[in-house]
PAVO-589081 format. One record per residue (C-alpha): residue number from 1; residue in three letters; x, y, z. Coordinates in steps of 0.1 Angstrom, whole numbers, padded with zeros to 4 digits. Each point is the difference from the previous one (the first is absolute). Layout:
REM residues N
num:NUM residu:ala X:X Y:Y Z:Z;
...
This chain:
REM residues 412
num:1 residu:met X:-0433 Y:-0247 Z:0687;
num:2 residu:arg X:-0008 Y:0035 Z:-0008;
num:3 residu:ser X:-0036 Y:0010 Z:-0006;
num:4 residu:his X:0009 Y:0034 Z:-0016;
num:5 residu:pro X:0018 Y:-0005 Z:-0034;
num:6 residu:ser X:0026 Y:0025 Z:-0011;
num:7 residu:phe X:-0001 Y:0020 Z:-0031;
num:8 residu:trp X:0021 Y:-0024 Z:-0019;
num:9 residu:glu X:-0021 Y:-0029 Z:0010;
num:10 residu:ala X:-0030 Y:0020 Z:-0014;
num:11 residu:val X:0020 Y:0003 Z:-0032;
num:12 residu:ala X:0007 Y:-0036 Z:-0002;
num:13 residu:gly X:-0036 Y:-0008 Z:0006;
num:14 residu:ala X:-0011 Y:0025 Z:-0026;
num:15 residu:ala X:0024 Y:-0015 Z:-0025;
num:16 residu:gln X:-0012 Y:-0034 Z:0005;
num:17 residu:ser X:-0036 Y:0011 Z:-0003;
num:18 residu:leu X:0008 Y:0017 Z:-0034;
num:19 residu:arg X:0019 Y:-0030 Z:-0013;
num:20 residu:gly X:-0030 Y:-0021 Z:0007;
num:21 residu:ser X:-0021 Y:0021 Z:-0023;
num:22 residu:lys X:0023 Y:0009 Z:-0029;
num:23 residu:leu X:-0026 Y:0007 Z:-0027;
num:24 residu:arg X:-0023 Y:0020 Z:0023;
num:25 residu:ser X:0030 Y:0019 Z:0013;
num:26 residu:phe X:0012 Y:0008 Z:-0035;
num:27 residu:leu X:-0034 Y:0010 Z:-0013;
num:28 residu:thr X:-0002 Y:0024 Z:0030;
num:29 residu:leu X:0034 Y:0015 Z:-0009;
num:30 residu:leu X:-0008 Y:0010 Z:-0036;
num:31 residu:gly X:-0011 Y:0035 Z:0009;
num:32 residu:ile X:0030 Y:0007 Z:0022;
num:33 residu:ile X:0022 Y:-0015 Z:-0026;
num:34 residu:leu X:-0014 Y:0023 Z:-0027;
num:35 residu:ala X:0002 Y:0030 Z:0021;
num:36 residu:thr X:0036 Y:-0007 Z:0010;
num:37 residu:thr X:0011 Y:-0008 Z:-0035;
num:38 residu:thr X:-0017 Y:0031 Z:-0014;
num:39 residu:leu X:0015 Y:0022 Z:0026;
num:40 residu:ile X:0037 Y:-0012 Z:-0003;
num:41 residu:ala X:-0003 Y:-0004 Z:-0038;
num:42 residu:val X:-0010 Y:0037 Z:-0004;
num:43 residu:met X:0025 Y:0012 Z:0026;
num:44 residu:ser X:0028 Y:-0020 Z:-0018;
num:45 residu:val X:-0008 Y:0016 Z:-0034;
num:46 residu:ile X:-0001 Y:0035 Z:0015;
num:47 residu:ser X:0032 Y:-0006 Z:0019;
num:48 residu:gly X:0017 Y:-0012 Z:-0032;
num:49 residu:met X:-0012 Y:0029 Z:-0020;
num:50 residu:asn X:0009 Y:0025 Z:0025;
num:51 residu:ala X:0037 Y:-0012 Z:0000;
num:52 residu:tyr X:-0001 Y:-0001 Z:-0038;
num:53 residu:ile X:-0015 Y:0035 Z:-0004;
num:54 residu:ala X:0025 Y:0014 Z:0025;
num:55 residu:asp X:0029 Y:-0017 Z:-0018;
num:56 residu:lys X:-0010 Y:0003 Z:-0038;
num:57 residu:val X:-0025 Y:0028 Z:-0005;
num:58 residu:ser X:0012 Y:0028 Z:0024;
num:59 residu:glu X:0033 Y:0006 Z:-0017;
num:60 residu:met X:0000 Y:0039 Z:0004;
num:61 residu:gly X:0020 Y:-0002 Z:0031;
num:62 residu:ala X:-0002 Y:0019 Z:0031;
num:63 residu:asp X:0005 Y:0034 Z:-0018;
num:64 residu:gly X:-0018 Y:-0006 Z:-0032;
num:65 residu:tyr X:-0034 Y:0012 Z:-0011;
num:66 residu:glu X:-0022 Y:0002 Z:-0032;
num:67 residu:val X:-0023 Y:0024 Z:-0015;
num:68 residu:gln X:-0029 Y:-0014 Z:-0022;
num:69 residu:arg X:-0033 Y:0011 Z:-0013;
num:70 residu:glu X:-0022 Y:-0021 Z:0022;
num:71 residu:pro X:0002 Y:-0014 Z:0036;
num:72 residu:met X:0015 Y:-0033 Z:0005;
num:73 residu:ala X:-0034 Y:-0016 Z:-0001;
num:74 residu:glu X:-0035 Y:0006 Z:0013;
num:75 residu:phe X:-0024 Y:-0025 Z:0016;
num:76 residu:asp X:-0028 Y:0023 Z:-0014;
num:77 residu:thr X:0001 Y:-0006 Z:-0038;
num:78 residu:lys X:-0024 Y:0028 Z:-0006;
num:79 residu:lys X:0024 Y:0024 Z:0019;
num:80 residu:leu X:0030 Y:-0013 Z:-0020;
num:81 residu:leu X:-0018 Y:0006 Z:-0033;
num:82 residu:glu X:-0010 Y:0035 Z:0010;
num:83 residu:glu X:0036 Y:0007 Z:0009;
num:84 residu:leu X:0014 Y:-0014 Z:-0033;
num:85 residu:arg X:-0025 Y:0025 Z:-0018;
num:86 residu:arg X:0010 Y:0029 Z:0021;
num:87 residu:asn X:0039 Y:-0004 Z:0002;
num:88 residu:pro X:0017 Y:0010 Z:-0031;
num:89 residu:gln X:0029 Y:-0020 Z:-0012;
num:90 residu:leu X:0035 Y:0008 Z:0013;
num:91 residu:asn X:0022 Y:0016 Z:-0028;
num:92 residu:lys X:0035 Y:0009 Z:-0009;
num:93 residu:glu X:-0004 Y:0037 Z:0008;
num:94 residu:glu X:-0011 Y:-0007 Z:0035;
num:95 residu:phe X:0030 Y:-0023 Z:0005;
num:96 residu:glu X:0025 Y:0026 Z:-0012;
num:97 residu:phe X:-0017 Y:0026 Z:0025;
num:98 residu:leu X:0004 Y:-0024 Z:0029;
num:99 residu:arg X:0037 Y:-0010 Z:-0009;
num:100 residu:ser X:0010 Y:0037 Z:-0001;
num:101 residu:his X:-0019 Y:0010 Z:0032;
num:102 residu:ala X:0001 Y:-0029 Z:0024;
num:103 residu:arg X:0027 Y:0004 Z:0026;
num:104 residu:phe X:-0005 Y:-0029 Z:0023;
num:105 residu:thr X:0002 Y:-0025 Z:-0028;
num:106 residu:arg X:0033 Y:-0013 Z:-0013;
num:107 residu:glu X:-0012 Y:-0020 Z:-0029;
num:108 residu:ile X:-0032 Y:0002 Z:-0020;
num:109 residu:gly X:-0008 Y:-0020 Z:-0032;
num:110 residu:met X:-0029 Y:-0006 Z:-0023;
num:111 residu:ser X:-0013 Y:-0030 Z:-0018;
num:112 residu:ala X:-0028 Y:-0008 Z:-0024;
num:113 residu:gly X:-0013 Y:-0033 Z:-0013;
num:114 residu:arg X:-0018 Y:-0020 Z:-0024;
num:115 residu:ser X:-0005 Y:-0036 Z:-0012;
num:116 residu:ala X:0019 Y:-0010 Z:-0030;
num:117 residu:ser X:0011 Y:-0031 Z:-0021;
num:118 residu:val X:0038 Y:-0009 Z:-0003;
num:119 residu:his X:0016 Y:-0023 Z:-0025;
num:120 residu:val X:0034 Y:-0013 Z:-0010;
num:121 residu:gly X:-0003 Y:-0018 Z:-0033;
num:122 residu:lys X:-0028 Y:-0024 Z:0003;
num:123 residu:glu X:-0002 Y:0001 Z:0038;
num:124 residu:arg X:-0027 Y:0025 Z:0012;
num:125 residu:ile X:-0013 Y:0009 Z:0034;
num:126 residu:gln X:-0033 Y:0018 Z:0005;
num:127 residu:ser X:-0012 Y:0023 Z:0028;
num:128 residu:val X:0034 Y:0010 Z:0011;
num:129 residu:asp X:0001 Y:0028 Z:0024;
num:130 residu:leu X:0018 Y:0029 Z:-0020;
num:131 residu:gln X:0011 Y:0029 Z:0024;
num:132 residu:gly X:0016 Y:0033 Z:-0010;
num:133 residu:ala X:0022 Y:0010 Z:0028;
num:134 residu:ser X:0025 Y:0027 Z:0009;
num:135 residu:pro X:0034 Y:-0014 Z:0007;
num:136 residu:asn X:-0001 Y:0007 Z:0037;
num:137 residu:ile X:-0030 Y:-0025 Z:0003;
num:138 residu:gly X:0028 Y:-0027 Z:0001;
num:139 residu:leu X:0011 Y:0014 Z:0034;
num:140 residu:ile X:-0033 Y:0010 Z:0013;
num:141 residu:asp X:-0018 Y:-0033 Z:-0005;
num:142 residu:ser X:0032 Y:-0021 Z:0006;
num:143 residu:tyr X:0004 Y:-0017 Z:-0035;
num:144 residu:gln X:0031 Y:-0021 Z:0002;
num:145 residu:ala X:0018 Y:-0011 Z:-0032;
num:146 residu:val X:0012 Y:-0037 Z:-0002;
num:147 residu:asp X:0014 Y:0007 Z:-0035;
num:148 residu:gly X:0007 Y:0035 Z:-0015;
num:149 residu:arg X:-0013 Y:0031 Z:0016;
num:150 residu:phe X:-0031 Y:0022 Z:0005;
num:151 residu:leu X:-0009 Y:0029 Z:-0023;
num:152 residu:ser X:0023 Y:0030 Z:-0003;
num:153 residu:asp X:-0006 Y:0037 Z:0001;
num:154 residu:thr X:0015 Y:0002 Z:-0035;
num:155 residu:glu X:-0023 Y:-0026 Z:-0014;
num:156 residu:asn X:-0030 Y:0019 Z:0014;
num:157 residu:gln X:0012 Y:0035 Z:-0011;
num:158 residu:arg X:0007 Y:-0012 Z:-0036;
num:159 residu:arg X:-0032 Y:-0022 Z:-0001;
num:160 residu:leu X:0019 Y:-0031 Z:-0009;
num:161 residu:asn X:-0018 Y:-0034 Z:-0004;
num:162 residu:ala X:0017 Y:-0017 Z:0030;
num:163 residu:ala X:-0019 Y:-0027 Z:0020;
num:164 residu:phe X:0005 Y:-0013 Z:0034;
num:165 residu:ile X:-0018 Y:-0035 Z:0003;
num:166 residu:gly X:-0015 Y:-0022 Z:0027;
num:167 residu:lys X:0012 Y:-0036 Z:0005;
num:168 residu:asp X:-0031 Y:-0015 Z:-0018;
num:169 residu:ile X:0007 Y:0018 Z:-0031;
num:170 residu:lys X:0037 Y:-0011 Z:0000;
num:171 residu:asp X:-0009 Y:-0036 Z:0007;
num:172 residu:gln X:-0026 Y:-0002 Z:-0028;
num:173 residu:leu X:0017 Y:0022 Z:-0027;
num:174 residu:phe X:0037 Y:-0007 Z:0007;
num:175 residu:pro X:0000 Y:-0034 Z:0019;
num:176 residu:asn X:0036 Y:-0010 Z:-0009;
num:177 residu:ser X:0020 Y:0032 Z:-0001;
num:178 residu:thr X:0004 Y:0034 Z:0013;
num:179 residu:pro X:-0025 Y:0025 Z:-0014;
num:180 residu:val X:0022 Y:0030 Z:0008;
num:181 residu:gly X:0008 Y:0018 Z:-0033;
num:182 residu:arg X:-0026 Y:-0020 Z:-0020;
num:183 residu:ser X:-0032 Y:0013 Z:-0014;
num:184 residu:leu X:-0037 Y:-0006 Z:0007;
num:185 residu:thr X:-0030 Y:0014 Z:-0017;
num:186 residu:val X:-0027 Y:0018 Z:0021;
num:187 residu:glu X:-0033 Y:0008 Z:-0019;
num:188 residu:gly X:0020 Y:-0002 Z:-0032;
num:189 residu:ile X:0028 Y:0023 Z:0012;
num:190 residu:pro X:0035 Y:-0014 Z:0006;
num:191 residu:phe X:0017 Y:0006 Z:0034;
num:192 residu:thr X:0035 Y:-0010 Z:0011;
num:193 residu:val X:0002 Y:-0017 Z:0033;
num:194 residu:val X:0024 Y:0017 Z:0025;
num:195 residu:gly X:-0007 Y:-0021 Z:0032;
num:196 residu:val X:-0020 Y:-0029 Z:0017;
num:197 residu:ser X:-0016 Y:0005 Z:0033;
num:198 residu:lys X:0005 Y:-0023 Z:0030;
num:199 residu:ala X:-0032 Y:-0022 Z:0004;
num:200 residu:lys X:-0027 Y:0016 Z:0022;
num:201 residu:gly X:-0022 Y:-0030 Z:0002;
num:202 residu:ser X:-0038 Y:0000 Z:-0002;
num:203 residu:val X:-0030 Y:0014 Z:0021;
num:204 residu:phe X:-0028 Y:-0026 Z:0001;
num:205 residu:gly X:0008 Y:-0016 Z:-0032;
num:206 residu:asn X:0008 Y:0032 Z:-0020;
num:207 residu:ser X:0035 Y:0002 Z:-0010;
num:208 residu:gln X:0020 Y:0033 Z:0006;
num:209 residu:asp X:0026 Y:-0009 Z:-0024;
num:210 residu:lys X:-0020 Y:0004 Z:-0031;
num:211 residu:phe X:0010 Y:0035 Z:-0008;
num:212 residu:ile X:0021 Y:0023 Z:-0023;
num:213 residu:ile X:0011 Y:0034 Z:0012;
num:214 residu:ile X:0010 Y:0026 Z:-0026;
num:215 residu:pro X:0011 Y:0037 Z:0004;
num:216 residu:ile X:-0030 Y:0022 Z:0010;
num:217 residu:glu X:0008 Y:0026 Z:-0029;
num:218 residu:thr X:0002 Y:-0030 Z:-0025;
num:219 residu:tyr X:-0035 Y:-0011 Z:0013;
num:220 residu:phe X:-0014 Y:0036 Z:-0004;
num:221 residu:lys X:0015 Y:0003 Z:-0036;
num:222 residu:ile X:-0016 Y:-0033 Z:-0010;
num:223 residu:trp X:-0033 Y:-0003 Z:0020;
num:224 residu:gly X:-0005 Y:0037 Z:0010;
num:225 residu:lys X:-0006 Y:0018 Z:0034;
num:226 residu:arg X:-0037 Y:-0005 Z:0001;
num:227 residu:asn X:0001 Y:-0030 Z:0022;
num:228 residu:gly X:0002 Y:0008 Z:0037;
num:229 residu:met X:0031 Y:-0009 Z:0020;
num:230 residu:asn X:0012 Y:-0006 Z:0035;
num:231 residu:tyr X:0028 Y:0017 Z:0020;
num:232 residu:ala X:0023 Y:-0020 Z:0022;
num:233 residu:ala X:0022 Y:0019 Z:0025;
num:234 residu:leu X:0025 Y:-0003 Z:0029;
num:235 residu:ala X:-0001 Y:0025 Z:0029;
num:236 residu:leu X:0034 Y:0014 Z:0013;
num:237 residu:asp X:-0003 Y:-0028 Z:0027;
num:238 residu:his X:-0028 Y:-0018 Z:0020;
num:239 residu:asp X:0000 Y:0030 Z:0024;
num:240 residu:his X:-0010 Y:0023 Z:-0027;
num:241 residu:leu X:-0025 Y:-0023 Z:-0017;
num:242 residu:ala X:-0031 Y:0016 Z:0016;
num:243 residu:gln X:0013 Y:0035 Z:-0011;
num:244 residu:ala X:0008 Y:-0011 Z:-0035;
num:245 residu:gln X:-0035 Y:-0014 Z:-0004;
num:246 residu:glu X:-0016 Y:0030 Z:0014;
num:247 residu:glu X:0022 Y:0024 Z:-0022;
num:248 residu:val X:-0008 Y:-0020 Z:-0032;
num:249 residu:arg X:-0038 Y:0001 Z:0010;
num:250 residu:val X:0001 Y:0038 Z:0005;
num:251 residu:leu X:0019 Y:0006 Z:-0033;
num:252 residu:leu X:-0022 Y:-0022 Z:-0020;
num:253 residu:arg X:-0033 Y:0016 Z:0015;
num:254 residu:ala X:0015 Y:0034 Z:-0008;
num:255 residu:tyr X:0008 Y:-0010 Z:-0036;
num:256 residu:arg X:-0035 Y:-0011 Z:-0004;
num:257 residu:his X:-0015 Y:0030 Z:0015;
num:258 residu:leu X:-0019 Y:-0020 Z:0027;
num:259 residu:gly X:-0019 Y:0020 Z:0026;
num:260 residu:pro X:0006 Y:-0004 Z:0037;
num:261 residu:lys X:-0032 Y:-0020 Z:0004;
num:262 residu:ala X:0004 Y:-0020 Z:-0031;
num:263 residu:asp X:0009 Y:-0037 Z:0001;
num:264 residu:asp X:0034 Y:-0013 Z:-0013;
num:265 residu:thr X:-0004 Y:-0011 Z:-0037;
num:266 residu:phe X:0030 Y:-0024 Z:0004;
num:267 residu:ala X:0014 Y:-0024 Z:0026;
num:268 residu:val X:0033 Y:-0001 Z:0017;
num:269 residu:leu X:0009 Y:-0035 Z:0013;
num:270 residu:thr X:0027 Y:-0015 Z:0022;
num:271 residu:ser X:0010 Y:-0037 Z:0004;
num:272 residu:ala X:-0016 Y:0004 Z:0036;
num:273 residu:ser X:-0033 Y:0012 Z:-0016;
num:274 residu:leu X:0000 Y:-0029 Z:-0024;
num:275 residu:leu X:0005 Y:-0024 Z:0030;
num:276 residu:asp X:-0027 Y:0019 Z:0019;
num:277 residu:phe X:-0024 Y:-0006 Z:-0029;
num:278 residu:trp X:0009 Y:-0036 Z:-0002;
num:279 residu:asn X:-0004 Y:-0004 Z:0038;
num:280 residu:gln X:-0035 Y:0015 Z:-0004;
num:281 residu:leu X:-0008 Y:-0025 Z:-0028;
num:282 residu:thr X:0012 Y:-0030 Z:0019;
num:283 residu:gly X:-0018 Y:0013 Z:0032;
num:284 residu:ala X:-0033 Y:-0001 Z:-0020;
num:285 residu:ile X:0008 Y:-0035 Z:-0012;
num:286 residu:ala X:0009 Y:-0011 Z:0036;
num:287 residu:ala X:-0033 Y:0015 Z:0013;
num:288 residu:thr X:-0020 Y:-0020 Z:-0025;
num:289 residu:ala X:0018 Y:-0031 Z:0009;
num:290 residu:val X:-0006 Y:0006 Z:0037;
num:291 residu:ala X:-0037 Y:0004 Z:-0007;
num:292 residu:val X:-0001 Y:-0034 Z:-0020;
num:293 residu:val X:0021 Y:-0016 Z:0028;
num:294 residu:ser X:-0023 Y:0011 Z:0026;
num:295 residu:val X:-0030 Y:-0015 Z:-0017;
num:296 residu:phe X:0019 Y:-0034 Z:-0003;
num:297 residu:met X:0011 Y:0002 Z:0037;
num:298 residu:val X:-0036 Y:0006 Z:0012;
num:299 residu:val X:-0014 Y:-0028 Z:-0021;
num:300 residu:gly X:0028 Y:-0023 Z:0011;
num:301 residu:gly X:-0006 Y:0011 Z:0038;
num:302 residu:val X:-0037 Y:-0007 Z:-0003;
num:303 residu:val X:0007 Y:-0035 Z:-0014;
num:304 residu:ile X:0024 Y:-0006 Z:0028;
num:305 residu:met X:-0026 Y:0011 Z:0026;
num:306 residu:asn X:-0027 Y:-0023 Z:-0016;
num:307 residu:ile X:0026 Y:-0031 Z:-0001;
num:308 residu:met X:0011 Y:0007 Z:0037;
num:309 residu:leu X:-0037 Y:0001 Z:0011;
num:310 residu:ala X:-0005 Y:-0034 Z:-0016;
num:311 residu:val X:0031 Y:-0013 Z:0016;
num:312 residu:val X:-0013 Y:0012 Z:0033;
num:313 residu:thr X:-0032 Y:-0019 Z:-0005;
num:314 residu:glu X:0020 Y:-0031 Z:-0010;
num:315 residu:arg X:0021 Y:0002 Z:0031;
num:316 residu:thr X:-0028 Y:0007 Z:0026;
num:317 residu:his X:0006 Y:-0034 Z:0017;
num:318 residu:glu X:0037 Y:0005 Z:0000;
num:319 residu:ile X:-0003 Y:0034 Z:0015;
num:320 residu:gly X:-0023 Y:-0014 Z:0027;
num:321 residu:ile X:0026 Y:-0025 Z:0008;
num:322 residu:arg X:0029 Y:0025 Z:0003;
num:323 residu:lys X:-0020 Y:0023 Z:0022;
num:324 residu:ala X:-0010 Y:-0031 Z:0022;
num:325 residu:val X:0037 Y:-0007 Z:0006;
num:326 residu:gly X:0009 Y:0036 Z:0009;
num:327 residu:ala X:0004 Y:0020 Z:-0031;
num:328 residu:arg X:-0009 Y:0036 Z:0004;
num:329 residu:asn X:-0019 Y:0022 Z:-0023;
num:330 residu:his X:0031 Y:0017 Z:-0008;
num:331 residu:asp X:0017 Y:-0032 Z:-0012;
num:332 residu:ile X:-0030 Y:-0008 Z:-0024;
num:333 residu:leu X:0000 Y:0035 Z:-0013;
num:334 residu:asn X:0038 Y:-0001 Z:-0006;
num:335 residu:gln X:-0003 Y:-0033 Z:-0018;
num:336 residu:phe X:-0025 Y:0012 Z:-0026;
num:337 residu:leu X:0016 Y:0035 Z:-0004;
num:338 residu:val X:0034 Y:-0018 Z:-0007;
num:339 residu:glu X:-0017 Y:-0023 Z:-0025;
num:340 residu:ser X:-0017 Y:0028 Z:-0020;
num:341 residu:ser X:0032 Y:0021 Z:0001;
num:342 residu:leu X:0021 Y:-0029 Z:-0011;
num:343 residu:leu X:-0024 Y:-0009 Z:-0028;
num:344 residu:ala X:0001 Y:0035 Z:-0013;
num:345 residu:gly X:0037 Y:0003 Z:0005;
num:346 residu:ile X:0006 Y:-0031 Z:-0021;
num:347 residu:gly X:-0021 Y:0016 Z:-0027;
num:348 residu:gly X:0021 Y:0030 Z:0003;
num:349 residu:leu X:0031 Y:-0021 Z:-0006;
num:350 residu:ile X:-0014 Y:-0017 Z:-0029;
num:351 residu:gly X:-0009 Y:0034 Z:-0014;
num:352 residu:val X:0036 Y:0011 Z:0004;
num:353 residu:met X:0013 Y:-0030 Z:-0019;
num:354 residu:val X:-0026 Y:0004 Z:-0029;
num:355 residu:ala X:0009 Y:0038 Z:-0001;
num:356 residu:trp X:0036 Y:-0008 Z:-0002;
num:357 residu:leu X:-0007 Y:-0024 Z:-0028;
num:358 residu:val X:-0020 Y:0026 Z:-0019;
num:359 residu:ala X:0027 Y:0027 Z:0005;
num:360 residu:val X:0026 Y:-0024 Z:-0015;
num:361 residu:leu X:-0022 Y:-0008 Z:-0030;
num:362 residu:val X:-0008 Y:0035 Z:-0006;
num:363 residu:arg X:0036 Y:0010 Z:0002;
num:364 residu:thr X:0010 Y:-0028 Z:-0024;
num:365 residu:leu X:-0028 Y:0000 Z:-0025;
num:366 residu:thr X:-0008 Y:0039 Z:-0003;
num:367 residu:pro X:0020 Y:0032 Z:0000;
num:368 residu:val X:-0015 Y:0010 Z:0033;
num:369 residu:pro X:0027 Y:0001 Z:0029;
num:370 residu:thr X:-0011 Y:-0016 Z:0032;
num:371 residu:ser X:0016 Y:-0001 Z:0035;
num:372 residu:val X:-0016 Y:-0018 Z:0029;
num:373 residu:pro X:0006 Y:0022 Z:0031;
num:374 residu:val X:0005 Y:-0015 Z:0034;
num:375 residu:ser X:-0025 Y:0025 Z:0014;
num:376 residu:ala X:-0027 Y:-0013 Z:-0023;
num:377 residu:val X:0005 Y:-0035 Z:0012;
num:378 residu:val X:-0001 Y:0010 Z:0036;
num:379 residu:val X:-0032 Y:0021 Z:-0006;
num:380 residu:gly X:-0017 Y:-0028 Z:-0018;
num:381 residu:val X:0007 Y:-0027 Z:0024;
num:382 residu:thr X:-0008 Y:0022 Z:0031;
num:383 residu:leu X:-0031 Y:0013 Z:-0016;
num:384 residu:ser X:-0014 Y:-0034 Z:-0008;
num:385 residu:ala X:0007 Y:-0012 Z:0036;
num:386 residu:val X:-0016 Y:0030 Z:0015;
num:387 residu:val X:-0031 Y:-0005 Z:-0023;
num:388 residu:gly X:-0002 Y:-0036 Z:0013;
num:389 residu:leu X:0003 Y:0011 Z:0036;
num:390 residu:phe X:-0027 Y:0027 Z:-0004;
num:391 residu:phe X:-0025 Y:-0022 Z:-0018;
num:392 residu:gly X:0008 Y:-0028 Z:0024;
num:393 residu:ile X:-0010 Y:0019 Z:0032;
num:394 residu:tyr X:-0037 Y:-0007 Z:-0003;
num:395 residu:pro X:0003 Y:-0038 Z:-0005;
num:396 residu:ala X:0027 Y:-0002 Z:0027;
num:397 residu:gln X:-0022 Y:0019 Z:0025;
num:398 residu:arg X:-0029 Y:-0023 Z:-0009;
num:399 residu:ala X:0022 Y:-0030 Z:0007;
num:400 residu:ala X:0013 Y:0014 Z:0033;
num:401 residu:arg X:-0035 Y:0008 Z:0012;
num:402 residu:leu X:-0014 Y:-0036 Z:-0004;
num:403 residu:asp X:-0016 Y:-0015 Z:0031;
num:404 residu:pro X:0022 Y:-0032 Z:0007;
num:405 residu:ile X:-0030 Y:-0020 Z:0011;
num:406 residu:glu X:-0020 Y:0010 Z:-0032;
num:407 residu:ala X:0031 Y:-0006 Z:-0022;
num:408 residu:leu X:0006 Y:-0036 Z:0014;
num:409 residu:arg X:-0036 Y:-0009 Z:-0008;
num:410 residu:met X:0008 Y:0006 Z:-0037;
num:411 residu:glu X:0009 Y:-0031 Z:-0018;
num:412 residu:lys X:0034 Y:-0001 Z:-0016;
């Protein structure tokens, strides 16, 4: 009979001990469960949103860029408001200047927008995204028609009342027939539908298919040129993207007579810059989650240490007997370290299952996309086991250092 148990014998002994005190073990695990659940749930949401943003939001392509009045976003609200006050609206004259002088850009289009109400007969839709756009926006922003076509140069030049509509508009106003060639009314003005867009889906519950696009010159004729606009463009190719952006930046600064030391009063964005901003945002969310998880982990670790100290006291007599029959300090140390690590690891596994359930519920009941990454599961379980190991060191050392004679004198 061996006096020095193997690692797996220590695991079996630890598991038997945990089964013997199920309620105490579960209460001990609450902190670890909460920590692991929080970590994996947050990483699942971030992972799902990252994939969604990359697939749905950044549709400019590898050679696309945009020019707009303000930066993509600012974490500093005060700074953003200052830039909005300082930066003038983009306008048609600047667009024409860029279109005639930019050499590294193969397509540049403009768009302007507002909210509008739309109706056909008694059916009415409020808060529709009405956009005026140059015909090449269909190419630049990858609008695909599933019925009809996008707007034409002729319709733009002649300022015709033509409309390219999103799937939501079609489904609500023309549910049982093709809308192409039929009329709808936008803010009391009739427009003829020339095409229906392929569905774009939604971003966090906000549909991207509730829109109507009309020729930009028609938009200017009806609603004027006072409202600012954005420019969307395609570089000659991806290799010339940086040159195209810098060229447009220099041209627009020159048009606005900005001095060498003056800041830009506009922003030039690419899909990469949008993703960079998104990564910064999710990084801040992840950092906050790590701080919360750290608190839960420390609390859970302290609870495990206290419980293990109580277990050492309860098993003092047993430890004395084991030492009397030849168990070394190292064997006793291993037993209690394995038990504390196993305890925390089980908490991590329970946390993984709870987080997976949360992710499924969030994906099913809300518009927020979630995806549980394998890395998050590995990190969660490993971290919880490490916490159990770390906070189990002191109780294990205390058990290992017990004098066998003194331990045997303790009553069971």
